Backbone bond lengths (Angstrom), bond angles and torsions (degrees), N, CA, C in turn:
res aa  C-N    CA-C-N  psi(-1)  N-CA   C-N-CA  omega(-1)  CA-C   N-CA-C  phi
1 X - - - 1.436 - - 1.522 107.29 -
2 X 1.316 115.29 118.07 1.459 119.15 -174.99 1.524 113.41 -96.61
3 X 1.327 116.35 -35.60 1.462 120.58 -176.83 1.522 108.75 -140.90
4 X 1.323 115.63 138.77 1.462 121.42 168.90 1.519 105.46 -120.79
5 X 1.332 116.27 119.70 1.460 121.50 -175.22 1.527 109.36 -130.39
6 X 1.315 115.44 172.68 1.462 120.39 176.79 1.519 108.08 -129.08
7 X 1.327 115.25 131.59 1.462 121.40 174.97 1.517 107.40 -125.23
8 X 1.307 116.42 109.24 1.466 123.22 -174.56 1.522 108.68 55.77
9 X 1.326 117.90 -116.74 1.471 120.48 -177.47 1.530 112.62 -102.46
10 X 1.331 116.90 19.32 1.465 121.71 -176.74 1.522 110.45 -119.34
11 X 1.328 115.57 133.01 1.459 121.30 173.10 1.528 107.42 -86.81
12 X 1.322 116.88 132.00 1.462 121.33 -174.97 1.526 109.44 -117.18
13 X 1.323 115.52 118.66 1.462 122.20 175.13 1.529 106.67 -96.26
14 X 1.332 115.88 124.85 1.463 120.22 -172.88 1.528 110.16 -120.50
15 X 1.312 115.22 130.52 1.461 122.46 172.85 1.530 107.29 -109.58
16 X 1.323 116.92 128.42 1.462 122.16 -179.61 1.528 108.53 -106.96
17 X 1.321 115.84 128.00 1.464 121.33 178.12 1.523 109.07 -125.56
18 X 1.331 115.62 132.64 1.461 121.91 -177.00 1.525 109.98 -125.15
19 X 1.320 115.45 139.33 1.468 121.41 173.96 1.520 108.83 -138.18
20 X 1.313 114.86 154.28 1.464 120.43 176.62 1.518 111.51 -106.74
21 X 1.328 115.85 2.17 1.456 120.66 -178.47 1.521 108.51 -154.47
22 X 1.323 115.57 152.75 1.464 120.98 175.62 1.529 110.74 -92.97
23 X 1.319 117.45 11.66 1.465 121.65 -176.91 1.528 111.99 -55.53
24 X 1.318 117.22 -35.31 1.465 121.06 179.57 1.521 111.59 -108.36
25 X 1.320 116.89 19.58 1.449 121.57 179.86 1.519 111.43 93.53
26 X 1.328 115.77 177.56 1.460 119.92 -178.49 1.529 111.55 -67.93
27 X 1.324 117.31 156.17 1.470 121.17 -175.85 1.527 114.13 -55.52
28 X 1.321 117.34 -36.65 1.468 119.81 -176.58 1.527 113.19 -63.89
29 X 1.326 117.70 -19.38 1.467 119.64 177.16 1.525 112.05 -67.48
30 X 1.328 117.06 -16.23 1.467 120.78 177.71 1.526 111.85 -73.40
31 X 1.326 117.13 -11.43 1.467 120.48 176.10 1.532 106.60 -90.89
32 X 1.308 114.21 76.82 1.466 123.37 -175.97 1.531 110.56 -74.20
33 X 1.327 118.16 168.49 1.466 119.69 174.76 1.531 112.48 -55.23
34 X 1.334 117.67 -37.76 1.466 120.36 176.83 1.524 110.50 -62.23
35 X 1.339 117.21 -45.34 1.469 121.82 179.15 1.531 110.31 -64.09
36 X 1.325 117.10 -38.00 1.463 120.97 177.93 1.529 110.89 -61.71
37 X 1.331 116.99 -40.58 1.471 120.21 177.54 1.523 110.71 -64.96
38 X 1.336 116.98 -41.71 1.470 120.52 178.20 1.530 110.88 -62.02
39 X 1.319 116.72 -46.42 1.461 120.94 179.73 1.525 111.07 -63.77
40 X 1.324 116.47 -37.37 1.461 120.58 177.87 1.521 111.16 -63.12
41 X 1.327 117.21 -42.20 1.468 120.64 178.01 1.521 110.90 -60.85
42 X 1.325 116.49 -43.86 1.467 120.98 178.90 1.529 109.86 -62.76
43 X 1.319 116.75 -44.58 1.466 120.72 -179.24 1.527 111.14 -63.46
44 X 1.324 117.35 -44.54 1.468 120.51 178.91 1.523 110.91 -61.56
45 X 1.321 117.09 -41.67 1.464 121.16 177.94 1.532 110.20 -62.80
46 X 1.318 116.85 -45.41 1.464 121.48 179.26 1.529 110.35 -59.62
47 X 1.329 116.92 -48.28 1.466 120.91 -178.89 1.525 111.42 -61.24
48 X 1.326 116.45 -40.56 1.463 120.46 179.34 1.529 110.83 -67.28
49 X 1.333 116.74 -46.61 1.471 121.27 -178.79 1.526 111.95 -60.95
50 X 1.327 116.43 -37.66 1.468 121.36 -177.49 1.530 112.31 -91.47
51 X 1.349 115.74 3.50 1.468 121.80 -178.58 1.541 111.26 55.12
52 X 1.308 114.67 48.23 1.465 122.31 -178.78 1.529 111.88 -117.70
53 X 1.323 116.94 26.24 1.471 119.88 -175.12 1.527 113.19 -59.30
54 X 1.332 117.60 -24.86 1.465 120.52 -175.90 1.528 113.82 -91.23
55 X 1.322 117.49 -3.34 1.467 120.15 -178.21 1.530 110.01 -82.25
56 X 1.338 115.74 147.56 1.463 119.84 174.69 1.525 108.66 -69.27
57 X 1.321 115.73 144.09 1.465 120.22 179.59 1.520 109.11 -143.72
58 X 1.326 114.45 155.68 1.468 119.73 175.86 1.523 108.97 -148.26
59 X 1.330 114.83 165.11 1.463 122.03 178.18 1.529 108.99 -114.99
60 X 1.322 115.81 123.81 1.459 121.98 174.80 1.525 108.50 -113.57
61 X 1.317 115.19 156.34 1.463 121.46 173.78 1.527 107.55 -125.12
62 X 1.323 116.14 133.32 1.461 121.45 171.00 1.524 106.13 -105.29
63 X 1.321 115.47 117.92 1.465 121.82 -179.07 1.524 108.23 -105.39
64 X 1.331 115.79 122.06 1.465 121.12 -176.99 1.524 109.07 -119.12
65 X 1.316 115.22 125.51 1.463 121.70 174.95 1.526 107.00 -113.23
66 X 1.319 116.22 121.92 1.464 122.19 -176.96 1.522 110.67 -105.85
67 X 1.351 116.82 160.71 1.467 119.30 175.56 1.522 109.96 -55.78
68 X 1.326 119.00 151.02 1.451 126.74 20.96 1.524 114.82 -79.67
69 X 1.338 118.37 -13.04 1.463 119.30 173.57 1.525 108.17 -69.34
70 X 1.327 116.71 168.95 1.458 120.12 176.37 1.528 108.58 -64.65
71 X 1.315 116.61 128.42 1.469 121.30 -178.58 1.526 110.21 -63.20
72 X 1.341 114.67 133.52 1.461 119.22 -178.61 1.522 108.57 -151.75
73 X 1.326 116.37 134.97 1.460 122.10 174.23 1.519 106.95 -125.02
74 X 1.326 115.89 124.78 1.463 121.11 -176.77 1.524 109.74 -128.83
75 X 1.330 116.06 130.72 1.462 122.18 173.72 1.515 108.11 -98.59
76 X 1.322 116.17 122.97 1.462 121.50 178.34 1.524 106.73 -110.01
77 X 1.325 115.66 102.51 1.461 121.46 -178.94 1.530 109.28 -78.22
78 X 1.325 116.02 145.25 1.470 120.79 -179.35 1.524 110.71 52.10
79 X 1.315 116.17 47.23 1.464 121.75 -174.57 1.527 112.66 -62.32
80 X 1.328 116.19 -32.95 1.468 119.79 177.48 1.522 108.76 -158.41
81 X 1.325 114.96 163.19 1.462 121.57 179.76 1.522 110.49 -90.40
82 X 1.310 115.08 158.10 1.461 121.55 176.00 1.525 109.35 -58.10
83 X 1.318 116.44 129.78 1.465 122.67 178.69 1.521 108.09 -102.57
84 X 1.309 116.92 114.57 1.465 119.90 179.83 1.520 109.94 -82.03
85 X 1.345 116.38 141.19 1.476 119.76 -178.56 1.518 112.63 -64.41
């Protein structure tokens, strides 16, 4: 989990992935189902610790592609749903 932000009444958990090549696909592909489960566990723990279980939350991914490929930054809102253990 790279960033925890708030947008209006929603808590936003953000994972940032960076690549310098498309050889293994776009950066967002690195947020695998296994990684989504890990991020979900962290988010659930955070919400419980801060007593925020009733707040709306979502998961975004920021995918960054750096040179030598063409530089690109993409925000993927609601990239995946909360994965319960």
